[in-house]
C-alpha positions as CSV (number, residue, x, y, z in Angstrom):
1,X,-11.3,24.3,-32.5
2,X,-8.9,21.5,-33.4
3,X,-6.3,22.7,-31.0
4,X,-8.8,22.6,-28.2
5,X,-9.8,19.2,-29.0
6,X,-6.1,18.2,-29.0
7,X,-5.6,19.9,-25.6
8,X,-8.6,18.0,-24.2
9,X,-7.3,14.6,-25.4
10,X,-3.8,15.5,-24.0
11,X,-5.5,16.3,-20.7
12,X,-7.6,13.1,-20.4
13,X,-4.6,11.1,-21.4
14,X,-2.6,12.8,-18.7
15,X,-5.3,12.2,-16.0
16,X,-5.8,8.5,-17.0
17,X,-1.7,8.1,-16.7
18,X,-2.0,9.6,-13.4
19,X,-4.7,7.0,-12.3
20,X,-2.7,4.1,-13.6
21,X,0.4,5.4,-11.8
22,X,-1.7,5.7,-8.4
23,X,-3.1,2.1,-8.9
24,X,0.4,0.7,-9.5
25,X,2.0,2.6,-6.9
26,X,-0.7,1.6,-4.2
27,X,-2.1,-1.9,-4.8
28,X,-5.3,-2.9,-3.0
29,X,-4.1,-4.9,0.1
30,X,-6.1,-7.5,1.9
31,X,-5.2,-8.5,5.4
32,X,-6.5,-9.4,8.7
33,X,-6.7,-6.6,11.3
34,X,-7.7,-5.2,14.7
35,X,-9.3,-1.8,14.9
36,X,-7.2,-0.2,17.6
37,X,-8.6,3.3,17.6
38,X,-11.2,5.5,15.8
39,X,-10.5,9.3,15.6
40,X,-13.2,11.7,14.3
41,X,-11.9,15.2,13.5
42,X,-14.2,18.1,12.5
43,X,-13.1,21.5,11.4
44,X,-14.2,24.3,9.0
45,X,-13.5,24.0,5.5
46,X,-12.0,26.7,3.3
47,X,-15.7,27.4,2.0
48,X,-16.9,27.9,5.6
49,X,-18.7,24.2,5.6
50,X,-18.2,21.7,8.4
51,X,-15.7,19.1,7.2
52,X,-15.3,15.7,9.1
53,X,-12.4,13.2,8.8
54,X,-12.5,9.9,10.4
55,X,-9.0,8.1,10.9
56,X,-8.9,4.2,11.8
57,X,-5.8,2.8,13.3
58,X,-5.6,-1.1,12.7
59,X,-3.1,-3.4,13.7
60,X,-2.3,-5.9,11.1
61,X,0.4,-8.2,9.7
62,X,2.1,-5.1,8.2
63,X,2.1,-3.3,11.5
64,X,0.1,-0.5,12.6
65,X,-1.7,1.3,10.1
66,X,-3.6,4.5,10.2
67,X,-5.9,4.7,7.4
68,X,-8.6,7.4,6.5
69,X,-12.2,6.5,5.8
70,X,-13.3,7.6,2.3
71,X,-17.2,8.3,3.7
72,X,-17.3,9.7,7.3
73,X,-21.1,8.7,7.4
74,X,-19.7,5.0,7.7
75,X,-18.0,5.9,11.0
76,X,-20.8,4.2,13.3
77,X,-20.3,0.8,11.7
78,X,-16.6,0.7,13.0
79,X,-16.2,-0.3,16.8
80,X,-12.8,-0.3,18.5
81,X,-11.7,-3.9,19.2
82,X,-13.5,-5.3,16.1
83,X,-11.2,-8.0,14.4
84,X,-11.9,-9.0,10.5
85,X,-10.8,-8.4,7.1
86,X,-9.4,-5.1,6.0
87,X,-9.1,-3.9,2.7
88,X,-7.2,-0.8,2.0
89,X,-5.3,1.0,-0.9
90,X,-2.7,3.5,0.0
91,X,-3.9,5.5,3.1
92,X,-7.7,4.7,2.5
93,X,-10.0,2.1,4.0
94,X,-12.0,0.4,1.0
95,X,-13.8,-1.9,3.4
96,X,-13.4,-3.7,6.9
97,X,-15.6,-6.9,7.6
98,X,-15.7,-7.7,11.2
99,X,-15.7,-11.3,12.2
100,X,-18.8,-12.7,13.6
101,X,-18.2,-13.9,17.2
102,X,-18.4,-17.7,17.7
103,X,-21.9,-18.8,18.7
104,X,-22.1,-20.4,21.9
105,X,-24.5,-23.5,22.0
106,X,-26.2,-24.2,25.0
């Protein structure tokens, strides 16, 4: 019983250490970006279910970045040619807020 608890605590500490390492290795980055391309890939997963992966390619200050969306259901809100504020961590888009076009007064 005690041995099981010790193993569980060690496992939790190991997973927490990996999370801290990942967060330090891939800091959250905020930059201006231009959405160049949106790719949607669909394939059959190992369990037989359909899997959709969405990649967005941005042109930003750091160069060209190909990032994966965390939620493929959000793909419709991204339009090629949009400029805005991009926040990403590692290879994943956390958020992209398009700039609103300037209003033309008549």
